[in-house]
N, C-alpha and C positions, 0 to 999 in steps of 0.2 A: 473417625472422619474419613469420608471418601477422598482419596488423594487427588481426584480430578476436581474437587471443590475446595481446595485450599484457598484461604483468603488471599486476594490479590496483593502482591508485594511481600508475601512471606519469604524470608531468605531460605535458600536451599540448605537442607541438613540431611545427613545420611539416612535417617529414618523416614524422611519425606520423599525420597527419590524412588517412588513406587510406580508400578505400571499404571498408566492412565493419567499421570500428573503432567501438567503443562508448565513450561518455564520460559521466562524471558531472559535472554543473555545480557548481562551487564559488562561482559568482557569477551574478547575473541576466544574461539574454541577450536581445537583440533578434533576432527572426526576420523576414526580409524576404520580400516576395511575389515578387520577381524577382531575377535575378542582378546587376542594377544598379539604382540609384535608391534613394530614401529611403523608399519605401512599406512600412510595417509589415504583416506578416501576423499575427504573434502575438508574445508574449513568453514567456520561460521563466524560472521562479524557480530560484535555487540549490537543489540537491538533486534536480533533474530529470535525466533521462538523454536522450541522443540517439545515433543511429546515423548515421554518415557514409555516404551513399548512393553517392557517386562521388568519386574524387580530383579536386582542382581542376585545371581546364584553362582557360587557362594557369595556371601557378603563381602564387599570390597572389590569384587571383580568388575569388569567394564559393564556399562549399561548399553543396551540396545535401544536406540532412539530414532525418531523420525523428525527431520527438520521440517518445520511447518510450511514455509513459503514455497518449497519445491518438492515436498514429499519425499526427500532423499533419506534413506535409511543408512545408519552408520553406528559405530560403537564409540562411546566416550568414556573417559575416566571420571568416576564420580567425584574425585577430589578436585577436578578442574571446574566443577560447578559450585563448589562451596565458596561462598563469598562473591560469586560471579554470576549468580542467577537468582531470580525471584519468581514466585508463583504468578501465573497469568491465566486468563481464560482462553478458550479455543480461538485459533486464528481464523480470520475470514479473508478470503482473497479479494484484492482490489483489481477488478478486471477492466482493462481499458479497451476502448474501441480501436479499430484499425487506424483511424485517422490520428488519434492521440498517440498511438505507438509510432506512427510515421513522424509526427512532430517531435517525438523524443529522440529521434535518430541523431540530431545535431549534438545532443548531450552524450550519446554513445560514442560518437566520433571524437568529441573533445576529450573524453576520458581516455580513449585509446591513444590519442596523440600524446597526452601527458604521461601515460604509463610507459610508453616506449622510450621516453626521455630519462627515465630513472634507471639506474643500474639494477639489473635483475638477472636471474638465471631460471632455468626450467625446474619446476618442483612438482612431482607427481602428487596430485591431490591439492595443489596450491590454488586458493581462490581469494586469499586476503591481500596479496601483493606485498612487496613488489614482485615476488616470485610466484608464477602461475604455471598450471598445466594448460593445455590448449583450451579445453572447454570451461575450465574455471575462469580463465581470462574473459571469455565470451560472456559467460553468465554474469560476471561482475560488471562488465561494461554496460550491460542492459539494466541490471539491478540498480546501478547508481543513477539511472534515469527513470526509475520507478517501474520498470518492466521486468517481471519475473519470467524466466524461461527455464527449461529443465537443466540439470547439472551436467550430464555426460554427453559427449559428441553424438553418439548414436541416437540418444533421446532427442537432442536438438534437431537432428536431421529429420526424424519422424514428425516432430512438432511443427516444423516450418512449412510454409506454402512453397511447393517446388518452383524453381526458376531454371529455365534451360541454360546450360552452360557447356562449354568445351574449350580446349586449348586455344582455338581460334575463334570461338563464339562466346563473347561475354558482353555483348551490347545490351542485353536485357537486364544485366545486373545493375543494381543501384548501390551507392555507398551505404553500408550498414547491413547488406545481405550477408549471409553466411555461406562459406564454400566448404564442401565436405570431401574428405579423402579417406582412403582405406583399401580394403580388398573388395572383391565382388560380393563376399558374404556379409561384410560388416563395416560400418563407418568407425574409424579409429582416430580421426584427426579433424580439426575444424579451424578455419581462419575467418577473419572479418574483412569483407571487401571494402577497399578504399576508393576504388574507381579505376576504370580502364584495365581491369583484369589484375590489378595489384591488390594484395591482401596482407594483412598483419596477423601474425600467429605466434604462439609460444610453442617452440619446438625443442626437442631434446638434443642430446649430444650426438647420437649415432648417425642421424641423417639430417640434423637441423643446426640450429644456432645457439643452443643452450640458453634459450630465453626468447624474448620478443624480437621479431625481425620482419622485414617486408620482403615478399617474393612475388613473382608474377606468373600468370597462367600462360602467357604467350610463349611460343617456342623461341622467340627472340631473346628471352631471358635464359641464358645458358648456364647460369650459376648452378653448381651441383645440388644445392638445396632445392631450388626452384624446379630443377629437372626431376629430382626424386619425387617430389609431391605431385608434379604434373602427371607422372606415370600412374599415380594412385588417385587421380581425380575421380570422384563418384558423382558429384552433382552440386547443386546450390539451392538455397532456400531463403525465404523472407519471413521475418517475424511479423505476424499480423494479429496475434492474440497473446494474452497473458496466461501463464500457467496458473491453474486453480489450486495447486497444493496437493493434488492427488499423487499417489506413489505410482511411478511408471516402471514397467518391466524393462 
């Protein structure tokens, strides 16, 4: 039997986790950045789908998969799928118009407000909550309102419609816009604009708050965390489309 054509609802089994097969998650799943080691790349919530890219070699090693909704590749433990995934058909993107995405912003902001009220810390690769990395938090805030965007900060920057911004210029920003930080060469951090240059972001320990916190773009905000990220401000963007599930570089 072609493993891409397993009957819908077939429970995952070791011999069925072959390249080309599609699976619906019945439980939350960790996705790893490498075939060995503990480093997270992302996490996937129950209800998401994945495609196995290649059969495990040797048997029992991690699977290379692609998450369907955002095209994100990662490695997963085959044992984590047993009893927690069933066969499904290929995923089709639900693409919303810009006006529908704008209407969903209220839900994004509500999710963000609730998330910061729960005890949390920064988790590299975290997207299930309550512990997030910066882009995992942003992606989840939009996903909970039915809007899929890319997983990583640099991908989100490329995906968004640019909006002019600066330490003293943020009048064009709307609540729900994304603010990007990093070096001249690459975006490495992202926050969610709340209004008046204030943004919510999940930052680490070295230069941040070890979790979700609010900072400002204005030089009037002299907090060390805000000052650090203000020096790394790259730009801002607005989500005006849904991700189609393609894999982004």
